[in-house]
C-alpha positions as CSV (number, residue, x, y, z in Angstrom):
1,M,37.3,-79.7,47.6
2,R,39.3,-77.5,45.3
3,K,37.9,-79.1,42.2
4,T,34.4,-78.7,43.4
5,R,35.0,-75.0,44.3
6,F,36.6,-74.4,40.9
7,G,33.5,-75.8,39.2
8,H,31.3,-73.6,41.2
9,D,33.3,-70.5,40.3
10,E,33.3,-71.5,36.7
11,G,29.5,-71.6,36.7
12,N,29.3,-68.1,38.2
13,I,31.7,-66.8,35.5
14,L,29.6,-68.4,32.8
15,V,26.4,-66.8,34.1
16,M,28.1,-63.4,34.4
17,S,29.5,-63.7,30.9
18,V,26.1,-64.6,29.4
19,T,24.6,-61.7,31.4
20,F,27.3,-59.3,30.2
21,V,27.0,-60.4,26.6
22,T,23.2,-60.1,26.8
23,V,23.5,-56.5,28.2
24,L,26.0,-55.7,25.4
25,L,23.6,-57.0,22.8
26,I,20.6,-55.1,24.2
27,T,22.7,-51.9,24.5
28,G,24.1,-52.4,21.0
29,L,20.6,-53.0,19.6
30,A,19.3,-49.9,21.4
31,F,22.2,-47.9,20.1
32,M,21.7,-49.1,16.6
33,K,18.0,-48.3,16.9
34,W,18.8,-44.9,18.2
35,A,21.3,-44.4,15.5
36,V,18.8,-45.4,12.8
37,N,16.1,-43.2,14.4
38,S,18.5,-40.4,14.7
39,H,19.5,-40.8,11.0
40,W,15.8,-40.8,10.1
41,D,15.1,-37.7,12.1
42,S,18.1,-35.9,10.6
43,A,17.0,-36.9,7.1
44,Y,13.4,-35.9,7.8
45,E,14.4,-32.5,9.2
46,K,16.7,-31.9,6.2
47,A,13.9,-32.8,3.8
48,T,11.3,-30.6,5.5
49,V,13.7,-27.6,5.3
50,Q,14.3,-28.3,1.6
51,A,10.6,-28.7,0.9
52,Y,9.7,-25.4,2.6
53,F,12.3,-23.4,0.6
54,I,11.3,-25.2,-2.6
55,A,7.7,-24.2,-1.9
56,Q,8.8,-20.6,-1.4
57,I,10.6,-20.8,-4.8
58,G,7.4,-21.9,-6.3
59,C,5.5,-18.9,-4.8
60,M,8.1,-16.5,-6.1
61,E,9.0,-18.0,-9.5
62,R,5.5,-19.1,-10.5
63,G,3.0,-17.0,-8.6
64,L,4.6,-13.6,-8.1
65,E,6.3,-13.6,-11.5
66,F,2.9,-14.5,-13.1
67,L,1.3,-11.4,-11.5
68,K,4.2,-9.1,-12.3
69,A,4.2,-10.2,-16.0
70,R,0.5,-9.2,-16.5
71,E,-1.0,-5.8,-17.3
72,V,-3.0,-4.5,-14.5
73,W,-6.3,-4.8,-16.3
74,D,-5.6,-8.5,-16.9
75,L,-5.0,-9.6,-13.4
76,P,-7.0,-12.6,-12.3
77,R,-10.4,-12.2,-10.6
78,G,-10.6,-15.8,-9.5
79,T,-8.2,-18.8,-9.1
80,V,-5.4,-19.6,-11.6
81,F,-3.5,-22.9,-11.5
82,L,0.1,-22.6,-12.7
83,K,2.4,-25.4,-14.0
84,P,4.7,-27.2,-11.6
85,G,8.5,-26.8,-11.6
86,V,11.7,-28.7,-10.7
87,V,14.5,-27.5,-8.5
88,E,17.3,-29.6,-9.9
89,G,18.9,-32.0,-7.4
90,Y,16.5,-31.2,-4.6
91,G,12.9,-31.6,-5.4
92,E,9.8,-30.1,-7.1
93,H,7.1,-27.5,-6.5
94,I,3.5,-28.5,-7.4
95,N,0.0,-27.2,-6.8
96,N,1.0,-23.6,-7.7
97,I,-2.0,-21.4,-7.4
98,V,-2.8,-17.7,-7.6
99,R,-6.0,-16.5,-6.0
100,Q,-7.6,-13.2,-5.3
101,A,-7.4,-12.7,-1.6
102,E,-10.3,-12.8,0.9
103,L,-9.5,-10.1,3.4
104,G,-11.9,-11.1,6.1
105,E,-15.5,-11.0,7.1
106,G,-17.5,-8.1,5.6
107,V,-14.9,-7.3,2.9
108,D,-16.0,-8.3,-0.5
109,R,-13.4,-9.3,-3.1
110,A,-14.8,-6.6,-5.4
111,E,-13.6,-4.1,-2.7
112,S,-10.1,-5.5,-2.6
113,P,-9.3,-6.5,-6.2
114,N,-5.6,-6.0,-6.0
115,T,-4.6,-8.3,-3.1
116,F,-3.6,-11.9,-4.1
117,D,-2.7,-15.1,-2.3
118,V,-0.1,-17.4,-3.8
119,Y,0.2,-21.1,-2.8
120,S,2.9,-23.6,-3.7
121,T,3.7,-27.1,-2.3
122,G,7.4,-28.2,-2.2
123,R,8.0,-31.9,-2.5
124,V,11.2,-33.8,-1.4
125,Y,12.1,-37.5,-1.1
126,F,14.5,-39.3,1.2
127,N,15.2,-43.0,2.1
128,D,13.9,-44.6,5.2
129,P,16.4,-47.3,6.5
130,N,13.7,-49.0,8.5
131,R,11.8,-50.2,5.5
132,P,12.8,-52.8,2.9
133,R,14.8,-51.8,-0.1
134,G,12.6,-50.7,-2.9
135,Q,9.9,-49.6,-0.4
136,N,11.9,-47.1,1.6
137,R,11.3,-43.8,-0.2
138,V,9.6,-41.2,2.0
139,K,7.8,-38.2,0.5
140,V,7.9,-34.9,2.4
141,E,5.6,-32.0,1.5
142,R,5.3,-28.4,2.8
143,T,2.9,-25.8,1.4
144,A,4.0,-22.2,1.5
145,T,1.8,-19.1,1.2
146,L,2.6,-15.6,0.0
147,R,0.2,-12.6,0.1
148,T,1.0,-9.8,-2.2
149,R,-0.6,-6.5,-3.1
150,L,-0.5,-4.3,-6.2
151,R,0.8,-1.0,-5.1
152,S,-1.4,2.1,-5.8
153,F,-0.9,5.8,-5.9
154,A,-2.3,5.8,-2.3
155,S,0.7,3.6,-1.2
156,Y,2.8,6.8,-1.0
157,Q,2.4,9.7,1.3
158,H,4.4,11.9,-1.2
159,L,4.7,10.9,-4.9
160,T,5.8,13.2,-7.7
161,H,7.1,13.2,-11.2
162,L,8.7,16.7,-10.9
163,E,9.9,18.3,-7.7
164,V,10.3,21.8,-9.2
165,T,7.5,24.2,-9.8
166,K,6.4,25.6,-13.2
167,F,8.8,28.5,-12.4
168,G,11.7,26.0,-12.1
169,E,12.0,26.5,-8.3
170,I,12.8,23.6,-5.9
171,I,10.3,23.0,-3.1
172,W,12.4,21.7,-0.3
173,F,11.8,19.2,2.4
174,W,13.0,21.1,5.5
175,H,13.1,20.9,9.3
176,K,9.4,21.4,9.7
177,D,8.6,18.3,7.6
178,T,8.1,14.9,9.2
179,L,6.8,12.1,6.9
180,F,5.7,8.7,8.2
181,G,4.7,7.2,4.8
182,R,6.6,6.2,1.7
183,V,8.2,9.0,-0.4
184,H,9.1,8.8,-4.1
185,S,10.0,11.1,-6.9
186,N,11.1,10.5,-10.4
187,D,13.0,13.8,-9.9
188,Y,15.7,15.1,-7.6
189,L,14.4,15.4,-4.0
190,G,15.4,18.6,-2.4
191,I,16.7,18.2,1.2
192,K,17.2,21.3,3.3
193,Y,18.2,21.4,7.0
194,S,16.8,18.4,9.0
195,P,13.5,16.9,7.7
196,R,12.6,13.4,9.1
197,F,11.5,10.4,7.1
198,F,10.1,7.4,8.9
199,G,9.0,5.6,5.7
200,R,11.1,4.4,2.7
201,V,12.5,7.2,0.5
202,T,13.3,6.5,-3.1
203,T,14.2,8.6,-6.2
204,S,14.8,7.8,-9.8
205,K,17.8,10.2,-9.7
206,H,21.3,9.3,-8.5
207,K,21.4,11.7,-5.6
208,F,19.5,14.4,-3.7
209,K,19.7,18.1,-4.1
210,E,20.9,19.3,-0.7
211,L,21.3,22.6,1.2
212,Q,22.8,22.4,4.6
213,A,21.2,19.0,4.7
214,N,21.1,16.9,7.9
215,A,18.0,14.7,7.2
216,K,17.0,11.8,9.4
217,F,16.1,8.5,7.7
218,K,14.7,5.4,9.3
219,Y,15.6,3.4,6.2
220,P,18.6,4.1,3.9
221,P,17.4,6.1,0.9
222,E,17.3,4.3,-2.4
223,F,18.6,5.9,-5.6
224,N,18.2,5.1,-9.4
225,V,15.0,3.2,-8.8
226,P,12.7,2.8,-11.8
227,K,10.3,5.6,-12.6
228,I,6.7,5.5,-11.6
229,V,4.4,6.1,-14.6
230,F,1.8,8.9,-14.2
231,P,-1.1,8.1,-16.7
232,K,-2.6,11.0,-18.6
233,T,-6.1,10.0,-17.8
234,A,-7.9,8.5,-14.8
235,R,-9.3,5.6,-16.9
236,A,-9.7,3.2,-14.0
237,V,-11.9,5.7,-12.2
238,R,-13.9,6.8,-15.2
239,N,-14.6,3.2,-16.4
240,N,-16.2,2.3,-13.1
241,A,-17.9,5.6,-12.3
242,E,-21.3,7.3,-12.5
243,I,-20.6,10.1,-15.0
244,I,-21.7,13.7,-14.3
245,S,-21.8,15.9,-17.4
246,T,-20.9,19.5,-17.5
247,D,-22.6,20.0,-20.9
248,N,-19.3,20.6,-22.7
249,S,-18.1,22.8,-19.8
250,Q,-21.1,25.1,-20.0
251,T,-22.2,24.2,-16.5
252,M,-20.3,24.0,-13.2
253,V,-20.7,21.0,-10.8
254,R,-20.5,20.9,-7.0
255,L,-20.5,17.6,-5.1
256,V,-21.6,17.9,-1.5
257,L,-21.0,14.8,0.6
258,K,-23.8,14.4,3.1
259,G,-22.7,11.5,5.3
260,D,-25.2,8.7,5.4
261,Q,-27.5,10.5,2.9
262,G,-24.9,10.1,0.1
263,C,-23.7,12.7,-2.3
264,E,-25.7,15.7,-3.6
265,V,-24.9,16.9,-7.2
266,W,-25.5,20.6,-7.7
267,K,-25.3,22.4,-11.1
268,W,-25.3,26.0,-12.4
269,Q,-24.4,27.9,-15.5
270,R,-20.8,29.2,-15.6
271,G,-20.5,32.9,-14.9
272,V,-23.4,33.2,-12.5
273,D,-23.5,33.2,-8.7
274,P,-23.9,29.6,-7.5
275,D,-25.4,30.8,-4.2
276,E,-28.3,32.2,-6.2
277,F,-28.6,29.9,-9.2
278,A,-27.3,26.5,-8.2
279,K,-29.9,23.7,-8.5
280,L,-29.9,20.2,-7.1
281,D,-29.4,17.9,-10.1
282,R,-29.6,14.5,-8.2
283,T,-28.6,12.7,-5.1
284,I,-26.4,9.6,-5.3
285,R,-27.6,7.6,-2.3
286,D,-25.4,4.5,-2.2
287,I,-21.7,5.3,-2.0
288,S,-20.6,2.2,-0.1
289,W,-18.2,1.3,-2.9
290,K,-18.6,3.9,-5.6
291,A,-16.9,6.1,-8.1
292,I,-18.2,9.4,-9.4
293,F,-16.5,11.1,-12.4
294,V,-17.2,14.7,-13.5
295,D,-16.6,15.4,-17.2
296,G,-15.1,18.8,-16.6
297,E,-14.4,21.1,-13.6
298,C,-16.0,20.5,-10.2
299,E,-16.1,21.6,-6.6
300,V,-16.1,19.2,-3.6
301,E,-17.0,19.6,0.1
302,G,-18.7,17.7,2.9
303,Q,-18.6,14.6,5.1
304,L,-18.2,11.1,3.8
305,S,-19.8,7.9,5.1
306,G,-18.6,5.1,2.8
307,N,-15.9,4.4,0.3
308,L,-15.8,6.7,-2.7
309,T,-13.5,8.0,-5.4
310,I,-14.3,11.3,-7.1
311,G,-12.6,12.0,-10.5
312,S,-12.7,14.9,-12.9
313,T,-11.2,15.9,-16.3
314,G,-10.9,19.5,-15.2
315,D,-9.6,21.2,-12.1
316,M,-11.1,20.0,-8.8
317,L,-11.6,22.8,-6.2
318,L,-11.9,22.0,-2.5
319,I,-14.3,24.6,-1.2
320,D,-14.5,23.6,2.4
321,N,-13.6,20.7,4.8
322,I,-13.8,17.2,3.3
323,Q,-13.9,14.8,6.2
324,Y,-15.0,11.3,7.1
325,I,-17.9,11.0,9.5
326,G,-16.3,10.5,13.0
327,S,-13.0,12.3,12.3
328,D,-11.9,15.2,14.5
329,A,-13.7,18.4,13.8
330,N,-10.7,20.6,14.5
331,N,-8.0,18.8,12.5
332,G,-9.6,15.8,10.7
333,R,-7.5,13.2,12.5
334,L,-8.9,9.7,12.5
335,P,-10.0,7.6,15.4
336,A,-9.2,3.9,15.6
337,G,-11.5,1.6,13.6
338,M,-12.2,4.2,10.9
339,M,-13.8,2.4,7.9
340,H,-14.3,5.3,5.3
341,R,-12.0,6.1,2.4
342,L,-12.0,8.8,-0.2
343,G,-10.0,9.3,-3.4
344,L,-9.8,12.7,-5.1
345,V,-8.4,12.4,-8.6
346,S,-8.1,15.2,-11.1
347,E,-6.6,15.0,-14.6
348,K,-5.5,18.6,-14.0
349,N,-5.1,20.4,-10.6
350,V,-6.5,19.8,-7.2
351,L,-6.9,23.3,-5.8
352,I,-7.8,24.7,-2.4
353,K,-10.3,27.5,-3.3
354,N,-9.7,31.0,-2.1
355,N,-12.9,31.6,-0.2
356,L,-13.8,32.9,3.2
357,K,-14.2,29.4,4.7
358,N,-10.6,28.5,3.5
359,G,-9.0,31.7,4.9
360,R,-9.4,34.3,2.2
361,L,-8.2,37.8,3.1
362,N,-5.6,36.8,5.7
363,G,-8.2,34.7,7.6
364,F,-5.7,32.9,9.8
365,K,-4.3,36.2,11.2
366,S,-7.5,38.1,11.3
367,F,-9.8,35.4,12.8
368,P,-7.5,33.0,14.6
369,N,-10.2,31.6,16.9
370,D,-12.8,31.1,14.2
371,V,-12.2,27.8,12.3
372,N,-14.9,28.7,9.9
373,R,-12.7,31.6,8.6
374,H,-9.4,29.8,8.1
375,S,-7.7,26.4,7.4
376,I,-9.1,23.3,5.8
377,N,-9.4,19.6,6.9
378,I,-8.9,17.0,4.2
379,N,-9.4,13.2,4.7
380,A,-8.5,11.8,1.3
381,S,-5.9,10.3,-1.1
382,I,-5.3,13.1,-3.6
383,V,-4.0,12.7,-7.1
384,A,-3.3,15.5,-9.6
385,L,-2.3,13.6,-12.8
386,N,-1.1,16.3,-15.0
387,E,-0.4,19.2,-12.7
388,S,-0.4,19.9,-8.9
389,F,-2.0,19.9,-5.5
390,T,-1.9,23.6,-4.7
391,F,-4.0,26.6,-3.8
392,E,-5.9,29.2,-5.8
393,Q,-4.9,32.9,-6.2
394,Q,-1.3,33.0,-4.9
395,N,-0.9,36.8,-5.1
396,D,1.4,36.6,-8.1
397,E,1.9,40.1,-9.6
398,W,-0.2,39.1,-12.7
399,D,-3.2,37.8,-10.6
400,L,-6.4,39.8,-10.8
401,Y,-6.8,38.9,-7.1
402,Q,-4.4,40.8,-4.9
403,G,-5.0,40.1,-1.2
404,P,-3.7,41.8,1.8
405,G,-0.1,41.5,3.1
406,P,0.3,39.0,4.6
407,D,-2.4,36.7,3.3
408,E,-2.0,33.8,5.6
409,R,-5.0,31.4,5.2
410,G,-4.3,28.8,7.8
411,V,-3.3,25.2,8.0
412,I,-3.9,22.3,5.6
413,Y,-4.8,19.4,8.0
414,L,-4.4,16.5,5.6
415,T,-4.9,12.9,6.7
416,G,-4.3,10.8,3.6
417,S,-1.7,11.1,0.8
418,V,-0.7,13.3,-2.1
419,A,0.4,12.3,-5.6
420,Q,1.1,15.0,-8.2
421,W,2.7,15.3,-11.5
422,R,4.5,18.5,-10.5
423,R,4.9,19.4,-6.9
424,G,2.8,22.5,-6.1
425,Y,3.2,25.3,-3.7
426,V,1.1,25.4,-0.5
427,H,2.8,28.6,0.7
428,R,4.5,31.5,-1.0
429,R,6.5,34.5,0.0
430,N,4.2,36.8,-1.9
431,H,2.7,39.7,0.1
432,N,4.9,38.8,3.1
433,G,3.4,35.4,3.3
434,T,0.6,33.8,1.3
435,G,-1.1,30.4,1.7
436,Y,-1.0,27.6,4.2
437,E,1.2,25.8,6.7
438,K,1.2,22.0,6.4
439,A,0.1,19.4,9.0
440,Y,0.1,16.2,6.9
441,V,-0.4,12.7,8.4
442,Y,-0.2,9.6,6.2
443,D,-3.3,7.3,6.4
444,S,-1.6,3.9,6.4
445,R,-5.0,2.2,5.8
446,L,-4.7,3.4,2.2
447,D,-1.8,1.2,1.5
448,E,-3.7,-1.9,2.8
449,Q,-6.9,-0.9,0.9
450,P,-7.0,2.1,-1.4
451,P,-10.2,3.9,-2.3
452,P,-12.5,2.3,-4.9
453,Y,-11.1,1.8,-8.4
454,F,-8.0,3.8,-7.5
455,L,-5.0,4.2,-9.8
456,E,-2.5,1.3,-9.7
457,L,1.2,1.7,-10.0
458,T,2.7,0.3,-13.3
459,D,5.9,0.3,-15.2
460,E,6.3,1.6,-18.7
461,N,4.9,-1.7,-20.1
462,G,1.7,-1.5,-18.0
463,H,2.9,-4.2,-15.6
464,G,2.0,-3.8,-11.9
465,K,4.4,-3.2,-9.0
466,F,3.7,-5.6,-6.1
467,D,4.6,-5.6,-2.5
468,I,4.9,-8.8,-0.5
469,I,2.7,-8.4,2.5
470,S,3.3,-11.7,4.3
471,T,4.5,-15.3,4.0
472,G,3.5,-18.4,5.8
473,E,2.8,-22.1,5.7
474,I,-0.3,-24.3,5.6
475,R,1.0,-27.7,6.5
476,A,4.0,-30.0,6.9
477,G,4.1,-33.8,6.7
478,A,5.8,-37.0,5.5
479,E,4.4,-40.2,4.1
480,N,5.8,-43.3,2.5
481,D,5.6,-43.1,-1.2
């Protein structure tokens, strides 16, 4: 009996042992498979990260450097294929491409010539332990994108070469000033009391000039940045413009923006009353993406429908409101969805004319409730290449015009931007107060898309300054090589 029972127990033990070993084998194989898969997943994740950053290197070292090394007139207007590169010890970047960007439906590339898309594919290899030796190399690719835009003069709310006037006086930023756009000067910025800056502030000098300064900055100010070059001429505008002659400065030109009807061009002989002698020279109907350039001095007023840049070799005088169709009649502020853009570029001064519509003879104090007798609304990106954005007849002691005291003319409601060689006055102490208060708002659309043929920012070698707008990725994947 005992022998029989022992044999029965022995059989049970054998079955249990086989079962246990089988379970161990299955568990071991599963663990080994998990370990192999885990190793593959880890290797794949590592390779994808490396491929992405190599692709970004390709975008920066090939695409962006290609754009920054070219003069602005020689930037590509199509697609350019650039050579591949190797990141030693990690992988390579291939399919490096620079292409003029497509900004969406209804926006032609000709209307956005300075926005570019850069593409680069990063490629990395790793070994797959599940495949036979010699066939186990896996290729991982990721394609990165970068969108960049050539900065223009309209990218700054405030841009100057000199911050002092022609009399050597500092014009201070003070507690009444709040700026939301980018600010730069090649000169010392004067900070007095507590102005507020919500955009980036840069200067080519090593410090500010300060007087009881307690300014508020959203971003830390940057010092000793490279100077921005102010060209002497508005060549980019002139080369793409319809030219209006002033007959060797014998005639005066007035451009009247008429909304959907386009722009009227009026002319008269210098020295006579334009209200009596001005004649309509022509009407420029299509200003959907247009430039007009006056070879001399000109006056500008009216309402714009479209995208237009007006340039002049002489002073440009603003004789009344200059607004986009649909902007606020009282202050020129823009509603959401505004599509119009205007550039005003003078190779000398941009001046607010001293006339009754703009507040002549103390209009703001004398007729506070009549907006036709004071103040001016301006929707535009203004550039005064060799002088200033300022106002006419400032009651200096040598002026032939001597207005009343005070001679307060109202408020400049500017929605746009100002770039000027020398910062100009908009208000003086003369006659117990002469000129205008400021109500400036930066039109951020101008940074995304400046007016037609607008002035680009360059360094001293003519190379453009670019901003990175966005980065992204097209695809990720792996395949056996």
